[in-house]
C-alpha positions as CSV (number, residue, x, y, z in Angstrom):
1,X,5.4,7.0,12.1
2,X,3.2,9.1,9.6
3,X,5.7,11.2,8.6
4,X,8.3,8.6,7.6
5,X,5.4,6.8,5.5
6,X,4.2,10.0,3.9
7,X,7.8,11.3,3.2
8,X,9.1,7.7,1.7
9,X,6.3,7.5,-0.5
10,X,6.6,11.2,-2.0
11,X,10.7,10.5,-2.4
12,X,9.6,7.0,-4.3
13,X,7.0,8.9,-6.4
14,X,9.3,12.0,-7.3
15,X,12.0,9.2,-8.1
16,X,9.5,7.0,-10.4
17,X,8.0,10.3,-12.3
18,X,10.7,12.6,-12.7
19,X,13.9,10.3,-12.0
20,X,12.9,6.8,-13.3
21,X,16.5,5.7,-14.2
22,X,17.8,6.3,-10.6
23,X,16.7,3.3,-8.3
24,X,18.0,5.0,-5.0
25,X,14.7,7.1,-5.1
26,X,12.9,3.5,-5.1
27,X,14.6,1.8,-2.5
28,X,13.9,4.5,-0.2
29,X,10.4,4.3,-1.2
30,X,10.1,0.9,-0.4
31,X,10.0,1.9,3.0
32,X,6.6,3.5,2.9
33,X,4.1,0.4,2.0
34,X,4.8,-1.9,4.8
35,X,4.2,1.1,7.3
36,X,0.8,1.7,5.3
37,X,0.1,-2.1,6.0
38,X,0.7,-2.2,9.1
39,X,-1.7,1.1,9.8
40,X,-4.2,-0.3,8.0
41,X,-4.0,-3.8,10.3
42,X,-4.4,-1.4,13.3
43,X,-7.0,0.7,12.0
44,X,-8.8,-2.7,11.1
45,X,-8.6,-3.7,14.9
46,X,-9.1,-0.3,16.9
47,X,-11.6,1.6,14.7
48,X,-14.8,2.1,16.3
49,X,-16.8,1.7,13.2
50,X,-15.4,-0.8,10.2
51,X,-18.0,0.2,7.9
52,X,-17.1,3.8,8.2
53,X,-13.2,2.9,7.8
54,X,-14.0,1.1,4.7
55,X,-16.1,4.1,3.4
56,X,-13.3,6.4,4.2
57,X,-11.0,4.1,2.1
58,X,-13.1,4.2,-0.6
59,X,-13.6,7.7,-1.0
60,X,-9.8,8.5,-0.7
61,X,-9.5,5.6,-3.6
62,X,-11.9,7.4,-5.9
63,X,-10.7,10.9,-5.1
64,X,-6.9,9.6,-5.8
65,X,-7.6,7.6,-9.0
66,X,-7.5,10.3,-11.6
67,X,-4.3,12.0,-10.1
68,X,-2.7,8.2,-9.9
69,X,-3.6,8.0,-13.7
70,X,-2.0,11.5,-14.4
71,X,0.8,11.2,-12.6
72,X,1.8,7.4,-12.2
73,X,0.1,4.7,-14.2
74,X,-2.5,5.8,-16.7
75,X,-3.9,2.3,-16.8
76,X,-3.9,1.1,-13.1
77,X,-6.1,1.3,-10.1
78,X,-4.0,3.4,-7.0
79,X,-2.7,1.6,-4.0
80,X,-5.7,2.6,-1.7
81,X,-7.8,0.2,-3.9
82,X,-5.4,-2.6,-2.8
83,X,-5.7,-1.4,0.9
84,X,-9.2,-1.3,0.7
85,X,-9.7,-4.8,-1.0
86,X,-7.2,-6.1,1.7
87,X,-9.4,-4.3,4.6
88,X,-12.5,-6.2,3.2
89,X,-10.8,-9.5,3.3
90,X,-10.0,-9.1,6.6
91,X,-13.4,-8.2,7.8
92,X,-14.7,-11.3,6.2
93,X,-12.2,-13.4,7.8
94,X,-13.0,-11.8,11.2
95,X,-16.3,-13.5,10.9
96,X,-15.3,-16.7,10.2
97,X,-15.0,-19.3,13.1
98,X,-11.6,-20.4,12.0
99,X,-8.7,-19.0,10.0
100,X,-8.5,-22.2,8.0
101,X,-12.1,-21.7,6.9
102,X,-10.8,-18.4,5.2
103,X,-7.9,-20.2,2.9
104,X,-10.4,-20.3,-0.2
105,X,-11.3,-16.7,0.4
106,X,-7.6,-15.9,0.8
107,X,-6.5,-17.9,-2.6
108,X,-9.7,-16.2,-4.4
109,X,-9.1,-12.7,-3.4
110,X,-5.2,-13.5,-4.5
111,X,-6.5,-14.7,-7.7
112,X,-8.8,-11.4,-8.2
113,X,-6.1,-9.0,-6.7
114,X,-3.3,-10.2,-9.4
115,X,-6.0,-10.1,-12.2
116,X,-6.9,-6.6,-11.6
117,X,-4.5,-3.5,-12.4
118,X,-3.9,-2.9,-8.8
119,X,-1.0,-1.0,-7.5
120,X,1.1,-3.9,-5.6
121,X,-1.6,-6.6,-6.8
122,X,-1.8,-9.4,-4.5
123,X,1.7,-8.7,-2.9
124,X,-0.4,-5.9,-0.8
125,X,-3.1,-8.2,0.4
126,X,-0.4,-11.1,1.4
127,X,1.7,-8.2,3.2
128,X,-1.4,-6.8,5.0
129,X,-2.3,-10.5,6.5
130,X,1.2,-10.9,7.4
131,X,1.0,-7.9,9.4
132,X,-2.2,-9.3,10.7
133,X,-1.7,-12.9,11.9
134,X,2.3,-12.6,12.6
135,X,4.3,-11.4,15.3
136,X,8.0,-10.4,16.3
137,X,10.7,-13.1,14.4
138,X,7.7,-14.4,12.0
139,X,6.6,-11.4,10.8
140,X,10.1,-10.5,9.7
141,X,10.6,-14.2,8.5
142,X,7.2,-13.9,6.8
143,X,7.9,-10.8,5.0
144,X,11.2,-11.9,4.0
145,X,9.8,-14.9,2.6
146,X,7.2,-13.1,0.5
147,X,9.9,-10.8,-0.8
148,X,12.3,-13.7,-1.7
149,X,9.0,-15.3,-3.7
150,X,8.7,-12.3,-5.6
151,X,12.5,-11.5,-6.2
152,X,12.5,-15.1,-7.9
153,X,9.4,-15.1,-10.0
154,X,9.0,-11.3,-10.6
155,X,12.5,-10.1,-10.3
156,X,11.3,-7.4,-7.8
157,X,14.7,-6.7,-6.4
158,X,14.0,-3.4,-5.3
159,X,11.2,-4.6,-3.0
160,X,13.8,-6.2,-0.5
161,X,14.3,-2.9,0.8
162,X,10.9,-3.2,2.2
163,X,12.1,-5.6,5.0
164,X,13.5,-2.6,7.0
165,X,10.3,-1.2,8.5
166,X,9.0,-4.5,9.2
167,X,12.2,-5.4,11.1
168,X,11.8,-2.0,13.2
169,X,7.8,-2.7,13.8
170,X,8.4,-6.3,14.9
171,X,12.0,-6.1,16.8
172,X,11.7,-2.7,18.5
173,X,7.9,-2.6,19.3
174,X,8.6,0.0,22.0
175,X,10.3,2.5,19.7
176,X,7.7,2.0,17.0
177,X,4.8,2.3,19.7
178,X,6.5,5.8,20.4
179,X,6.5,7.0,16.9
180,X,2.8,5.9,16.4
181,X,2.0,7.8,19.3
182,X,3.1,11.1,17.6
183,X,0.3,11.5,15.3
184,X,-0.5,14.0,12.7
185,X,-4.0,15.6,12.4
186,X,-6.4,13.0,10.7
187,X,-7.3,15.0,7.6
188,X,-3.6,15.2,7.0
189,X,-2.6,11.5,7.0
190,X,-6.0,10.8,5.0
191,X,-5.7,13.4,2.4
192,X,-2.0,13.2,1.9
193,X,-2.1,10.5,-0.8
194,X,-4.4,12.2,-3.4
195,X,-3.1,15.6,-2.4
196,X,0.6,14.8,-3.1
197,X,-0.2,12.8,-6.8
198,X,-2.6,15.6,-7.9
199,X,0.7,18.1,-7.3
200,X,2.9,15.7,-9.0
201,X,0.4,15.5,-11.7
202,X,0.3,19.2,-12.0
203,X,4.0,19.6,-11.9
204,X,4.6,16.6,-14.7
205,X,2.3,18.3,-16.8
206,X,2.7,22.1,-16.5
207,X,6.3,22.0,-16.2
208,X,7.6,19.0,-18.2
209,X,4.5,18.9,-20.7
210,X,3.9,15.3,-20.0
211,X,0.3,14.9,-21.1
212,X,-1.2,11.4,-20.2
213,X,-4.3,10.0,-21.9
214,X,-6.0,7.6,-19.1
215,X,-6.3,4.2,-20.7
216,X,-10.0,3.8,-19.5
217,X,-10.2,0.5,-21.4
218,X,-7.7,-1.2,-19.1
219,X,-9.0,0.3,-15.8
220,X,-12.4,-1.4,-16.6
221,X,-11.4,-4.6,-18.6
222,X,-12.5,-6.8,-15.8
């Protein structure tokens, strides 16, 4: 599972940076994010210390930020910030007596995350919530509905391919559980995101002479 997520994310970013006109790379890359959302939810449920888990996400997000700006988006926040805010929402929802009390929290979080220059914006939070609170066919239907909404309102056609790993997770749980058992060393899993961005940024600058100026005003215009 971890290898699939990392490999498809790498393919996605290589395509985005070096072959922006070839959508095949991006379609393959859509496989990665649902796996990371699923992993985030499993980490949230099974971690022995949620504060330590949140701190780890924050550290990774901070380390990855400049490589992300140099490699992909000069004026945006990397996707680990999206996952971190989603994990914070999950933590808050768990403290409420009933999920219905969490609706105002979710609405506020969606508005905030759509305002901030986050990778995936509120889509990331909504997909995390789908993985947290739905199962089996409902999981697939909820993810499909989310993708259709973003297709009609944001013309996000490439995101439709992200349903593939969700189908496998929801409908072949035994296979997915087997894949999840084959884990990489923790340091590899946690360091891959900032490390591969740093390498891609270096290749972009040294070999393609594509220098990027980080848009600090955009990053902090909150």
